[in-house]
C-alpha positions in Angstrom: 26.8 -23.4 -73.1 29.7 -25.8 -72.6 31.5 -24.9 -69.4 34.9 -23.3 -69.6 37.9 -24.7 -67.8 40.3 -27.6 -68.1 39.6 -30.4 -70.5 37.0 -32.8 -69.1 37.8 -36.5 -68.6 36.2 -38.8 -71.2 36.2 -39.8 -74.8 33.5 -37.5 -76.2 34.4 -36.6 -79.9 35.0 -33.0 -80.8 32.0 -31.5 -82.5 32.6 -31.5 -86.3 30.6 -28.3 -86.9 28.4 -25.9 -85.1 25.4 -27.1 -83.0 22.3 -25.4 -84.4 19.1 -24.9 -82.4 17.5 -27.0 -79.7 18.3 -24.5 -77.1 15.2 -25.2 -75.1 15.6 -29.0 -75.4 19.2 -28.7 -74.2 18.2 -26.6 -71.2 15.5 -29.0 -70.2 17.7 -32.1 -70.6 20.5 -30.7 -68.6 18.2 -29.9 -65.8 16.6 -33.3 -66.1 19.9 -35.2 -65.6 20.2 -33.6 -62.2 17.1 -35.5 -61.1 17.1 -38.8 -63.1 19.8 -41.5 -63.7 18.6 -43.0 -66.9 17.5 -40.9 -69.9 16.6 -42.3 -73.3 16.5 -40.0 -76.3 14.1 -41.6 -78.7 13.4 -40.7 -82.3 13.6 -41.9 -85.9 16.8 -42.2 -87.8 18.4 -38.9 -88.7 16.6 -36.9 -86.0 19.9 -35.9 -84.2 19.7 -38.1 -81.1 23.4 -38.7 -81.0 24.3 -35.1 -81.6 21.9 -33.9 -78.9 23.2 -36.6 -76.4 26.8 -35.5 -77.1 25.9 -31.8 -76.6 24.2 -32.6 -73.3 27.1 -34.7 -72.1 29.7 -32.0 -73.1 27.7 -29.4 -71.2 27.7 -31.6 -68.1 31.1 -33.3 -68.3 32.7 -31.0 -65.7 29.9 -31.9 -63.2 31.3 -35.5 -63.0 34.6 -36.3 -61.4 35.2 -39.1 -63.9 33.9 -37.2 -66.9 31.6 -38.1 -69.7 31.9 -41.1 -72.1 30.3 -42.6 -75.1 30.0 -46.2 -76.3 28.8 -46.7 -79.8 26.8 -49.9 -80.1 25.9 -49.6 -83.8 28.5 -52.1 -84.9 28.0 -54.5 -82.0 27.4 -57.5 -84.2 30.5 -56.9 -86.2 32.7 -56.3 -83.2 31.4 -59.1 -80.9 33.9 -61.7 -82.0 36.8 -59.5 -81.2 35.7 -58.3 -77.8 37.2 -59.6 -74.6 35.4 -62.4 -72.9 33.9 -64.1 -76.0 34.3 -67.8 -75.7 35.0 -67.4 -72.0 33.4 -70.2 -70.0 30.1 -69.1 -68.6 30.1 -66.0 -70.8 26.9 -64.8 -72.4 27.1 -63.5 -76.0 24.4 -60.9 -75.5 26.1 -59.7 -72.3 29.5 -59.5 -74.1 28.2 -57.6 -77.1 27.1 -54.6 -75.0 29.5 -55.0 -72.1 32.5 -55.5 -74.3 31.9 -52.4 -76.3 31.4 -50.3 -73.1 34.6 -51.7 -71.6 36.5 -51.0 -74.8 35.2 -47.4 -74.9 36.1 -46.8 -71.2 39.5 -48.6 -71.5 38.7 -51.3 -69.0 40.5 -54.6 -69.6 38.8 -58.0 -69.1 40.0 -60.3 -66.3 40.6 -64.0 -67.0 38.0 -66.3 -65.5 35.6 -63.5 -64.7 32.4 -62.3 -66.5 33.0 -59.0 -68.3 30.0 -57.5 -66.6 31.3 -58.2 -63.1 34.6 -56.6 -64.0 32.9 -53.5 -65.5 30.5 -53.0 -62.6 33.3 -53.3 -60.0 35.4 -50.8 -62.0 32.6 -48.3 -62.2 31.1 -48.7 -58.7 33.2 -45.9 -57.2 33.1 -43.6 -60.2 31.0 -40.4 -60.8 30.4 -40.2 -64.5 28.0 -39.8 -67.4 27.8 -42.6 -69.9 26.2 -42.5 -73.3 25.0 -45.7 -74.9 24.6 -44.7 -78.5 22.3 -46.6 -81.0 20.6 -49.2 -78.8 17.6 -50.2 -81.0 19.1 -53.3 -82.5 20.1 -54.6 -79.0 17.3 -53.1 -77.0 16.8 -56.1 -74.7 20.5 -56.5 -74.0 20.9 -52.8 -73.4 17.9 -52.8 -71.0 19.4 -55.6 -69.0 22.8 -53.9 -69.0 21.4 -50.5 -67.9 19.4 -52.1 -65.1 22.4 -53.9 -63.7 24.7 -50.9 -64.1 22.4 -48.5 -62.3 21.8 -51.0 -59.5 25.5 -51.6 -58.9 27.0 -48.2 -59.7 25.3 -45.3 -57.8 27.5 -42.6 -59.2 26.8 -43.4 -62.9 24.2 -41.6 -64.9 23.3 -42.7 -68.4 21.9 -41.4 -71.6 20.8 -43.9 -74.2 20.0 -43.1 -77.8 17.5 -45.5 -79.4 14.6 -45.6 -81.8 12.6 -47.2 -79.1 12.6 -47.0 -75.3 14.6 -49.5 -73.2 11.7 -49.8 -70.7 13.8 -50.2 -67.6 12.9 -49.0 -64.1 13.6 -45.4 -63.5 14.1 -44.6 -67.3 12.8 -41.2 -68.5 11.9 -41.2 -72.2 12.5 -38.0 -74.2 11.1 -37.9 -77.7 13.5 -35.9 -79.8 11.3 -33.6 -82.0 12.1 -32.4 -85.5 13.8 -29.0 -85.8 11.3 -26.2 -85.8 10.0 -25.2 -89.2 9.3 -21.7 -90.6 6.0 -20.2 -89.4 5.6 -18.4 -92.7 6.9 -18.9 -96.2 10.0 -17.0 -96.9 11.0 -16.5 -93.2 14.2 -17.7 -91.5 12.6 -17.9 -88.1 13.3 -21.6 -87.5 16.0 -24.0 -86.5 15.6 -26.0 -89.7 16.3 -23.0 -91.9 19.2 -22.0 -89.7 20.7 -25.5 -90.0 20.3 -25.5 -93.8 22.0 -22.1 -94.2 24.9 -23.0 -91.9 25.6 -26.3 -93.7 25.2 -24.8 -97.1 27.6 -22.0 -96.3 30.1 -24.7 -95.2 30.1 -26.4 -98.6 29.7 -23.2 -100.7 31.4 -20.3 -99.0 29.5 -17.1 -99.5 26.1 -18.7 -99.5 23.6 -16.7 -97.5 19.8 -16.6 -97.1 18.1 -13.8 -99.0 14.7 -12.9 -100.3 15.5 -14.7 -103.5 16.1 -18.1 -102.0 14.3 -17.9 -98.6 11.1 -19.4 -99.8 12.8 -22.4 -101.5 14.9 -23.1 -98.4 11.8 -23.0 -96.2 10.0 -25.4 -98.6 13.0 -27.8 -98.5 12.9 -27.8 -94.7 9.2 -28.4 -94.6 9.3 -31.1 -97.3 12.0 -32.9 -95.2 9.9 -32.6 -92.0 12.6 -30.7 -90.1 14.7 -33.9 -89.9 18.3 -32.8 -89.3 20.1 -35.5 -91.3 17.9 -34.9 -94.3 18.4 -31.2 -94.1 22.2 -31.5 -93.9 22.2 -33.9 -96.9 20.1 -31.4 -98.8 22.3 -28.5 -97.9 25.3 -30.4 -99.2 23.7 -30.3 -102.6 24.2 -26.5 -102.7 27.6 -27.3 -104.1 25.9 -28.0 -107.5 22.3 -26.9 -107.2 20.3 -23.8 -106.2 17.9 -24.1 -103.3 15.1 -23.8 -105.9 16.5 -26.8 -107.8 16.9 -28.8 -104.6 13.2 -28.1 -103.7 12.0 -29.1 -107.2 14.0 -32.4 -107.1 12.9 -33.5 -103.6 10.1 -35.5 -105.1 12.7 -38.3 -105.4 14.4 -37.5 -102.1 16.2 -40.9 -101.8 18.1 -40.3 -105.0 18.8 -36.6 -104.4 20.1 -37.2 -100.8 22.1 -40.3 -101.7 25.5 -38.7 -101.1 26.6 -37.9 -97.5 29.5 -37.9 -95.2 31.8 -40.8 -96.1 33.2 -40.7 -92.6 29.8 -41.1 -91.0 28.4 -44.5 -90.0 26.9 -46.3 -93.0 23.4 -45.9 -91.6 23.8 -42.1 -91.6 25.5 -41.6 -94.9 22.3 -41.5 -97.0 18.6 -40.9 -96.2 17.6 -44.3 -97.5 20.2 -46.0 -95.2 18.8 -44.2 -92.2 15.2 -45.4 -92.9 16.2 -48.8 -94.1 18.1 -49.4 -90.8 14.9 -48.8 -88.8 12.8 -51.0 -91.2 15.1 -54.0 -91.0 14.9 -54.0 -87.2 11.1 -54.4 -87.2 9.2 -57.7 -86.6 7.2 -59.2 -89.5 3.9 -57.8 -88.2 5.4 -54.3 -87.7 6.7 -54.3 -91.3 3.3 -55.3 -92.5 1.5 -52.5 -90.7 4.1 -49.9 -91.5 3.9 -50.5 -95.3 0.1 -50.5 -95.1 0.0 -47.2 -93.2 1.8 -45.6 -96.2 -1.6 -45.2 -97.9 -2.6 -42.6 -95.3 -1.9 -38.9 -94.8 -2.7 -39.0 -91.1 -5.1 -41.4 -89.6 -7.0 -42.6 -86.5 -7.0 -46.0 -84.9 -10.4 -46.8 -86.4 -9.1 -46.0 -89.9 -6.0 -48.1 -89.4 -8.1 -51.0 -88.2 -10.4 -50.8 -91.2 -7.8 -50.4 -93.9 -4.8 -52.4 -92.6 -6.3 -55.5 -90.9 -6.8 -58.9 -92.5 -6.0 -62.5 -91.8 -2.2 -61.7 -91.8 -2.8 -58.8 -89.3 -6.0 -59.4 -87.3 -7.9 -56.3 -86.3 -7.4 -57.0 -82.7 -3.6 -56.8 -83.1 -3.5 -53.5 -84.9 -3.4 -51.3 -81.8 -0.5 -53.3 -80.2 1.6 -53.2 -83.4 0.8 -49.5 -83.9 2.0 -48.9 -80.4 5.2 -50.7 -81.1 5.8 -48.6 -84.2 5.3 -45.5 -82.1 7.8 -46.8 -79.6 10.2 -47.4 -82.4 9.8 -43.8 -83.6 8.4 -44.7 -87.0 4.9 -43.5 -86.3 4.3 -40.1 -84.6 1.4 -39.2 -82.4 -0.2 -36.2 -84.1 -2.4 -34.8 -81.3 -6.1 -35.5 -80.9 -9.2 -34.6 -82.8 -12.6 -34.9 -81.3 -11.2 -37.1 -78.6 -9.5 -39.5 -81.0 -5.7 -39.8 -81.2 -4.3 -39.0 -84.7 -1.1 -40.5 -86.1 1.2 -39.7 -89.0 4.4 -40.9 -90.8 7.2 -38.6 -91.6 7.1 -38.2 -95.4 10.5 -39.9 -95.7 9.3 -43.0 -93.8 6.1 -42.9 -95.8 8.0 -43.0 -99.1 10.0 -46.0 -98.1 7.0 -47.8 -96.7 5.1 -47.2 -99.9 8.0 -48.7 -101.9 7.8 -51.8 -99.7 4.0 -52.0 -100.2 4.5 -52.0 -103.9 7.2 -54.7 -103.6 4.8 -56.8 -101.6 2.1 -56.5 -104.3 -0.5 -55.0 -102.0 -0.7 -51.3 -102.8 -3.7 -51.6 -105.2 -5.7 -53.5 -102.6 -4.7 -51.1 -99.9 -5.7 -48.0 -101.9 -9.1 -49.6 -102.7 -9.6 -50.1 -99.0 -8.4 -46.6 -98.2 -10.9 -45.3 -100.8 -13.8 -47.3 -99.3 -12.9 -46.2 -95.7 -12.7 -42.5 -96.8 -16.1 -42.8 -98.5 -17.7 -44.5 -95.6 -16.4 -41.8 -93.2 -17.6 -38.9 -95.4 -21.1 -40.4 -96.0 -21.5 -41.1 -92.3 -20.7 -37.5 -91.5 -23.0 -36.1 -94.2 -25.9 -38.3 -93.0 -26.0 -36.5 -89.7 -24.6 -33.1 -90.5 -27.6 -31.6 -92.3 -30.6 -33.0 -90.4 -32.9 -31.6 -87.7 -32.3 -32.5 -84.1 -29.3 -34.5 -83.0 -26.4 -34.3 -83.1 -26.1 -30.9 -81.3 -24.3 -28.0 -83.1 -21.0 -28.5 -81.1 -20.8 -32.1 -82.4 -21.5 -30.9 -85.9 -18.7 -28.4 -85.6 -16.4 -31.3 -84.7 -17.5 -33.0 -87.9 -16.5 -30.0 -90.0 -13.1 -30.1 -88.5 -12.9 -33.9 -88.9 -13.4 -33.5 -92.7 -10.8 -30.7 -92.8 -8.3 -32.9 -91.0 -8.7 -35.7 -93.5 -8.7 -33.5 -96.6 -5.3 -35.0 -97.7 -6.8 -38.5 -97.4 -9.9 -37.4 -99.3 -7.7 -36.1 -102.2 -5.8 -39.4 -102.2 -9.1 -41.3 -102.5 -10.5 -39.1 -105.2 -7.3 -39.3 -107.2 -7.5 -43.1 -107.0 -11.1 -43.0 -108.2 -10.1 -41.0 -111.2 -7.1 -43.3 -111.9 -9.2 -46.4 -111.6 -12.3 -45.1 -113.4 -14.4 -45.5 -110.2 -16.6 -42.5 -111.2 -19.6 -43.5 -109.0 -17.7 -43.8 -105.8 -15.8 -40.6 -106.5 -19.0 -38.7 -107.3 -20.5 -40.0 -104.1 -17.5 -38.8 -102.1 -17.6 -35.3 -103.5 -21.4 -35.1 -102.9 -20.8 -36.1 -99.3 -18.2 -33.3 -99.0 -20.2 -30.6 -100.7 -20.9 -28.7 -97.5 -17.2 -28.7 -96.6 -16.2 -27.4 -100.1 -18.8 -24.6 -100.0 -18.3 -23.5 -96.3 -14.5 -23.5 -96.6 -14.6 -21.7 -100.0 -12.5 -24.4 -101.6 -14.7 -24.4 -104.6 -12.0 -24.7 -107.2 -10.8 -28.0 -105.6 -14.3 -29.4 -105.5 -15.2 -28.3 -109.0 -12.0 -29.8 -110.4 -12.7 -33.2 -108.9 -16.2 -33.2 -110.1 -15.2 -32.2 -113.7 -12.7 -35.0 -113.8 -15.1 -37.6 -112.4 -18.0 -36.6 -114.6 -15.8 -37.0 -117.6 -14.9 -40.6 -116.7 -16.5 -43.0 -119.2 -18.1 -45.4 -116.7 -21.6 -46.6 -115.6 -23.0 -44.3 -112.9 -26.4 -44.7 -111.3 -28.6 -41.7 -112.4 -29.3 -40.6 -108.8 -25.5 -40.4 -108.1 -24.9 -38.4 -111.2 -27.9 -36.1 -110.6 -26.7 -35.2 -107.1 -23.2 -34.6 -108.4 -24.5 -32.3 -111.0 -26.4 -30.3 -108.3 -23.2 -29.9 -106.4 -21.3 -28.8 -109.5 -24.0 -26.2 -110.2 -23.5 -24.8 -106.7 -19.8 -24.6 -107.2 -20.2 -23.0 -110.7 -22.4 -20.3 -109.1 -19.7 -19.6 -106.5 -17.3 -19.2 -109.4 -19.6 -16.6 -111.0 -20.3 -18.9 -113.9 -24.0 -18.2 -113.9 -24.6 -19.7 -117.4 -22.7 -22.9 -116.4 -24.6 -23.1 -113.1 -27.9 -22.8 -114.9 -27.0 -25.5 -117.5 -25.8 -27.9 -114.8 -29.0 -27.3 -112.8 -31.2 -28.0 -115.8 -29.2 -31.2 -116.5 -29.8 -32.2 -112.8 -33.5 -31.5 -113.2 -33.8 -33.6 -116.3 -31.9 -36.5 -114.8 -33.9 -36.3 -111.6 -37.4 -36.2 -113.2 -37.9 -40.0 -113.6 -36.1 -41.1 -110.4 -36.7 -40.7 -106.7 -33.1 -40.2 -105.5 -32.1 -37.1 -107.6 -31.9 -33.6 -106.3 -34.5 -31.3 -108.0 -34.7 -29.0 -105.0 -31.0 -27.8 -105.2 -31.3 -27.5 -109.0 -34.4 -25.3 -108.7 -32.8 -23.2 -106.0 -29.7 -22.6 -108.2 -31.9 -21.5 -111.1 -33.6 -19.0 -108.7 -30.2 -17.6 -107.7 -29.0 -17.4 -111.3 -32.2 -15.5 -112.2 -31.8 -13.2 -109.3 -28.1 -12.4 -110.1 -29.0 -11.7 -113.8 -31.9 -9.3 -113.0 -34.9 -11.6 -113.5 -36.5 -11.3 -110.1 -40.0 -12.6 -111.2 -38.5 -15.8 -112.6 -36.3 -16.1 -109.5 -39.3 -16.1 -107.2 -41.1 -18.7 -109.2 -38.1 -21.0 -109.2 -37.6 -20.4 -105.4 -41.2 -21.4 -104.7 -40.7 -24.6 -106.8 -37.5 -25.3 -104.9 -39.3 -25.1 -101.5 -42.0 -27.4 -102.8 -39.5 -29.9 -104.1 -37.6 -29.9 -100.9 -40.7 -30.6 -98.9 -41.6 -33.5 -101.3 -38.1 -34.9 -100.7 -38.6 -34.4 -96.9 -35.2 -32.6 -96.9 -35.4 -30.1 -94.1 -32.0 -28.6 -94.8 -32.8 -28.0 -98.5 -36.2 -26.6 -97.5 -34.6 -24.1 -95.1 -32.0 -22.8 -97.6 -34.6 -22.7 -100.4 -36.7 -20.5 -98.0 -33.7 -18.3 -97.4 -33.2 -17.9 -101.1 -36.9 -17.0 -101.5 -36.4 -14.3 -98.8 -33.4 -12.9 -100.6 -35.4 -12.7 -103.9 -38.2 -10.8 -102.1 -35.7 -8.5 -100.5 -34.2 -7.7 -103.9 -37.7 -6.7 -105.1 -37.8 -4.1 -102.3 -40.4 -5.8 -100.2 -38.4 -5.5 -97.0 -41.2 -6.4 -94.5 -42.2 -9.5 -96.5 -38.5 -10.4 -96.8 -38.1 -10.3 -93.0 -41.0 -12.6 -92.6 -39.6 -15.0 -95.2 -36.2 -15.0 -93.5 -38.0 -15.8 -90.2 -39.6 -18.9 -91.9 -36.2 -20.1 -93.1 -34.8 -19.6 -89.6 -37.6 -21.7 -88.0 -36.8 -24.6 -90.4 -33.0 -24.3 -89.9 -33.0 -23.5 -86.2 -32.2 -27.0 -85.0 -30.3 -28.0 -88.1 -26.8 -27.1 -89.2 -25.5 -23.8 -87.8 -23.9 -22.9 -91.1 -27.4 -22.4 -92.6 -28.5 -20.4 -89.5 -25.5 -18.1 -90.0 -26.4 -17.6 -93.6 -29.9 -16.5 -92.7 -28.5 -14.2 -90.0 -26.3 -12.6 -92.5 -29.3 -12.1 -94.8 -31.2 -10.5 -91.9 -28.2 -8.3 -91.3 -28.2 -7.0 -94.9 -31.9 -6.4 -94.6 -31.5 -4.5 -91.4 -28.8 -2.3 -92.9 -31.0 -1.6 -95.9 -33.8 -0.5 -93.5 -31.3 1.8 -91.7 -31.2 -0.3 -88.5 -27.4 -0.2 -88.1 -27.5 -1.6 -84.6 -29.6 -4.5 -85.6 -27.4 -5.2 -88.6 -24.3 -5.2 -86.5 -26.0 -7.6 -84.1 -27.0 -10.0 -86.9 -23.6 -9.8 -88.6 -21.9 -10.5 -85.2 -24.1 -13.5 -84.4 -23.4 -14.9 -87.9 -19.7 -14.3 -87.6 -19.6 -16.3 -84.3 -21.1 -19.3 -86.0 -18.9 -19.0 -89.1 -15.8 -18.8 -87.0 -16.6 -22.0 -85.3 -16.3 -23.9 -88.6 -13.6 -21.6 -90.1 -15.9 -20.6 -93.0 -13.5 -17.9 -94.1 -15.4 -16.5 -97.2 -18.5 -16.0 -95.0 -16.4 -14.6 -92.2 -15.0 -12.1 -94.7 -18.5 -11.1 -95.8 -19.7 -10.5 -92.2 -16.6 -8.5 -91.3 -17.0 -6.4 -94.5 -20.6 -5.6 -93.5 -19.5 -4.7 -90.0 -16.7 -2.5 -91.4 -19.1 -0.6 -93.6 -21.4 0.1 -90.7 -18.4 1.3 -88.6 -17.5 3.7 -91.5 -21.1 5.0 -91.6 -20.9 5.7 -87.9 -17.4 7.3 -88.2 -15.9 4.6 -85.9 -12.6 4.5 -87.8 -10.8 2.2 -85.4 -13.5 -0.4 -85.7 -13.7 0.1 -89.4 -10.0 -0.5 -89.8 -10.1 -3.7 -87.6 -13.1 -5.3 -89.4 -12.1 -4.3 -93.0 -8.4 -5.4 -92.5 -9.4 -8.8 -91.2 -12.0 -9.2 -94.0 -9.5 -8.4 -96.8 -6.9 -10.7 -95.2 -9.4 -13.6 -95.3 -10.3 -12.9 -98.9 -6.7 -12.6 -100.0 -6.0 -16.0 -98.3 -8.9 -17.6 -100.1 -8.0 -16.0 -103.4 -11.6 -14.8 -104.0 -11.1 -12.0 -106.5 -14.6 -10.4 -106.3 -14.3 -10.3 -102.5 -10.8 -8.9 -102.8 -12.0 -6.1 -105.2 -14.9 -5.2 -102.9 -12.6 -5.3 -99.9 -10.2 -2.9 -101.5 -13.1 -0.7 -102.4 -14.1 -0.6 -98.8 -10.5 0.2 -97.7 -10.3 3.0 -100.2 -13.4 4.5 -98.6 -11.8 4.0 -95.2 -8.6 5.8 -96.3 -10.7 8.7 -97.6 -12.7 8.9 -94.4 -9.3 8.9 -92.5 -8.2 12.0 -94.4 -5.6 10.2 -96.5 -7.0 11.0 -100.0 -3.8 10.2 -101.8 -3.8 6.7 -100.4 -7.5 6.3 -101.1 -7.0 7.1 -104.8 -4.2 4.5 -105.2 -6.1 1.8 -103.4 -9.2 2.7 -105.5 -7.1 2.1 -108.6 -5.9 -1.2 -107.3 -9.5 -2.2 -106.6 -10.7 -1.1 -110.1 -7.8 -3.2 -111.7 -9.2 -6.3 -110.0 -12.8 -5.4 -111.0 -11.6 -4.9 -114.6 -9.8 -8.3 -114.5 -13.0 -10.0 -113.4 -15.1 -8.1 -116.0 -17.3 -6.2 -113.6 -19.1 -3.3 -115.5 -18.2 0.2 -114.4 -21.9 0.8 -113.9 -21.9 -1.6 -110.9 -22.5 0.0 -107.5 -19.0 -0.8 -106.1 -17.1 0.5 -109.2 -19.4 3.5 -109.3 -18.5 4.5 -105.8 -14.9 4.2 -106.6 -15.3 6.4 -109.7 -17.0 9.0 -107.5 -14.2 8.9 -105.0 -11.6 9.5 -107.8 -13.7 12.3 -109.3 -13.8 14.1 -105.9 -10.1 13.7 -105.6 -9.5 15.3 -109.0 -11.2 18.4 -107.5 -9.2 18.5 -104.3 -5.8 17.2 -105.5 -5.8 18.2 -109.1 -6.1 16.0 -112.2 -2.3 15.5 -112.7 -1.7 14.3 -109.2 -4.7 11.9 -109.4 -3.5 10.6 -112.7 -0.1 9.8 -111.2 -1.7 8.2 -108.1 -3.9 6.1 -110.3 -0.9 4.9 -112.4 1.0 4.0 -109.2 -2.0 2.3 -107.7 -2.5 0.1 -110.7 1.0 -1.3 -110.1 0.1 -2.4 -106.6 -0.8 -6.0 -105.8 -3.9 -6.4 -103.7 -1.7 -7.2 -100.7 0.2 -4.0 -101.1 -2.9 -2.0 -101.7 -4.4 -3.3 -98.5 -1.3 -2.4 -96.5 -1.3 1.1 -98.0 -5.0 1.7 -97.1 -4.2 1.3 -93.4 -0.6 2.7 -93.5 0.4 5.8 -91.7 0.0 9.2 -93.3 3.7 9.5 -94.2 3.7 6.2 -96.2 4.0 6.8 -100.0 2.4 4.4 -102.4 5.8 3.5 -103.8 7.0 2.8 -100.2 4.2 0.4 -99.6 5.0 -1.4 -102.9 8.7 -1.6 -102.0 8.0 -2.7 -98.4 5.7 -5.5 -99.5 8.1 -6.8 -102.2 11.2 -6.6 -100.1 12.7 -3.6 -101.8 12.3 -5.0 -105.3 9.4 -4.1 -107.7 6.7 -6.8 -107.9 7.8 -8.9 -110.8 5.3 -9.9 -113.5 2.5 -7.9 -111.9 1.2 -7.0 -115.3 1.9 -10.3 -117.1 -1.4 -11.9 -118.2 -2.7 -15.2 -117.0 -2.6 -16.3 -120.6 1.2 -16.6 -120.3 0.6 -19.9 -118.4 -0.9 -23.1 -119.7 -4.1 -24.4 -118.3 -2.3 -27.0 -116.2 0.1 -24.3 -114.9 -2.8 -22.1 -113.9 -4.2 -25.1 -111.9 -0.8 -25.6 -110.2 -0.5 -21.8 -109.5 -3.9 -21.8 -107.8 -2.8 -24.7 -105.5 0.5 -23.0 -104.8 -1.5 -19.9 -103.8 -3.5 -22.1 -101.4 -0.2 -23.0 -99.6 0.1 -26.6 -101.1 3.5 -28.3 -101.2 4.6 -29.9 -104.4 3.6 -33.3 -103.0 0.1 -32.0 -102.1 -0.2 -30.5 -105.6 0.7 -33.8 -107.1 -1.9 -35.6 -105.1 -4.6 -33.1 -105.9 -3.9 -33.3 -109.7 -3.0 -37.0 -109.8 0.4 -36.2 -111.2 3.9 -37.1 -110.0 5.6 -34.8 -107.5 8.4 -34.4 -110.1 5.9 -33.1 -112.6 4.4 -30.8 -110.1 7.8 -29.4 -109.2 8.5 -28.9 -112.9 5.2 -26.9 -113.3 6.1 -24.8 -110.3 9.6 -24.0 -111.8 8.0 -23.1 -115.1 5.5 -20.8 -113.4 8.4 -19.0 -111.6 10.3 -18.7 -114.9 7.4 -17.5 -117.0 6.2 -14.9 -114.5 9.6 -13.8 -113.2 8.7 -14.7 -109.7 11.0 -16.0 -107.0 8.8 -17.2 -104.2 5.5 -18.9 -103.5 4.4 -15.8 -101.6 4.7 -13.8 -104.8 2.5 -16.5 -106.6 -0.2 -15.8 -104.0 -0.1 -12.1 -104.8 0.0 -12.7 -108.5 -3.0 -15.1 -108.4 -5.1 -12.6 -106.4 -4.9 -10.2 -109.4 -4.8 -12.6 -112.3 -6.7 -15.8 -111.6 -9.2 -16.5 -114.4 -11.2 -19.1 -112.4 -12.7 -16.9 -109.7 -14.3 -18.1 -106.6 -14.9 -14.8 -105.0 -18.7 -14.2 -105.4 -20.2 -12.3 -102.6 -23.5 -14.1 -103.0 -25.7 -11.0 -102.9 -29.1 -12.3 -102.1 -27.8 -15.8 -101.4 -28.5 -16.5 -97.8 -27.8 -20.2 -97.7 -26.9 -23.4 -99.5 
């Protein structure tokens, strides 16, 4: 809060509008100035350094007898010729540019025959005051010298500098001004960035308010603009003519959209491009080279920057120093650490301008080639050690999983470039190296999409590369419940692998065994599993041998030979024990299912728990959901309703997040059983109806065990509740989205199904809940799936190799066709309508 009382001495301008957010920053900075004399607020253009400095100064102005003052140095070059002391004998131009502006701001007149700095220091020596030096980056050396001399000669003066890089003077404390906080969830106003947008939008369009209809779009705008205050204010000003949804869709060309700002503001702050250009023009030649080359990354490590960005013009040994300079100048951000290595990133706005400069320099194609090669080398290096026996130990392999996840955006950039350039072989190698990540994370649609596009490229591909890619595509097809497609792909892999030594017959045979198992041909499945084990041993592939043995065990278990199956799982565990923990977890899950079938509930719970621990370490969400579902069913059997609720709720949440329809349907079926066991039969019927709706959308026959249990639950309810009541509950249940049904299953006994529906949709009925997937084009369905995964328009564009503008247009079309208003509603809609399922529970599949 700014202190009340008489007007403080100084020249601080009145605030033009309300100050939004940064309460914690303000408190800390005010306290800091009680301990330090020189504080530099650093950050990129548009981050709000000046506004924050003014707010701090206004808060503290009454603490200084001589008030708080600001000297704007932005136009020092233009004003230098008019400042006192220029041309004075013995005068120094650098000294005069800074000192003259400070003297003019403070109203101190120069003295003939005396250096301006001497006059200024003598005038300020007895004063107690706070001085802001605003916009120092273009005169950083002169400002550093001035601050050092002023602090030494004027003990009562404290200073705040705003600059895009530190001054590096003795006693200086550097404060990196962060972006405004962003929404934690889509459609929420719980952030400084959203508050700022709403406040500024209301100023230009009276009556504008945040509501459920525009919240998601506003949140997306703020995220796209990285929480940069200037960019958000410029975007909010567009509310005069555009809706938040239109603004969000048009931010793909942010420099054009945000080209009109405050005419009264300094030129560098009137447009987003001007703010970024100002920083770029102040860089050294080497810094400009590295910045534009870094635009090919979406986050990077020092090693990656050295491999991609160095050449004769920028030797590898100089990259670290130049990178550090860009960090100092607030153009590169430190983005935490991963596995002991610092990570870096560019704000999207800076990245866009740097990419423009790379194009203008004629080096973007070469840079993207080097980025692709770097990404491929990284992925293949990880794959070469992730699925072998012995070293590295499991914790290090866990770190490798997270490393791949951290670079998923870079991977998609590289794959998109491979498609664009027709580099099918390198693209297929990259996806093969990432197979474990796609399968463990459940992101099978993404992996399958890349493989389909790369396999369709008309280019020469070594047979071994194509065969291994076909094996991965077969695995992904199996995960998508496309058993016929998986079998065809596996046979194609076998045929291609027959005359060569670097194919992958073991995986192909294992997939044929799994397809046979899932289609009721257990004898054929066992024969193929035995062949897969033999092929893996011939290939000397311990990983593939272990998962083939696990598949063989699952086939034996399906035949009802539980003792033999337990021994077979034990063999798989021996082979996988010192290999990748993901495979071990899959075997433990299989042993848990086996124990449950034998009635050993305590043993099953132990196996599921051990598997869950391993799955959590690599964030294998589909498998985590399976384990939790198994644990939830056991808790139901044992009438431990509290544990059942906990496990089943987490399981369905994971499945909903992943968009796996079969897992969602099974999860809802389990929750319906939970509601019935809890004595809430009405809720159980409605949740059962929602589950059956998803099963029907998938095409699961009503004779399947899961749907049969639901039918039995409904039949029992007809007896106890009456047929008319059950019919009404079923009708209302079919209107629920999976999210709403899950909430209803665990809601209190007074919650009505309609209440749960209204609560989940914010008081409005769920729009388009019954509209078919066929109302969208194939491309729109692809975009909708990526929206449901939480991707921004930019990320969707990169995943599909389209422009961000095209991606935004597809998103707008999806909203219009389905009558939806937010991305959160797209997630719910996809859960019930996605025609490209990835939700197979892998009954009998104990490993990959």
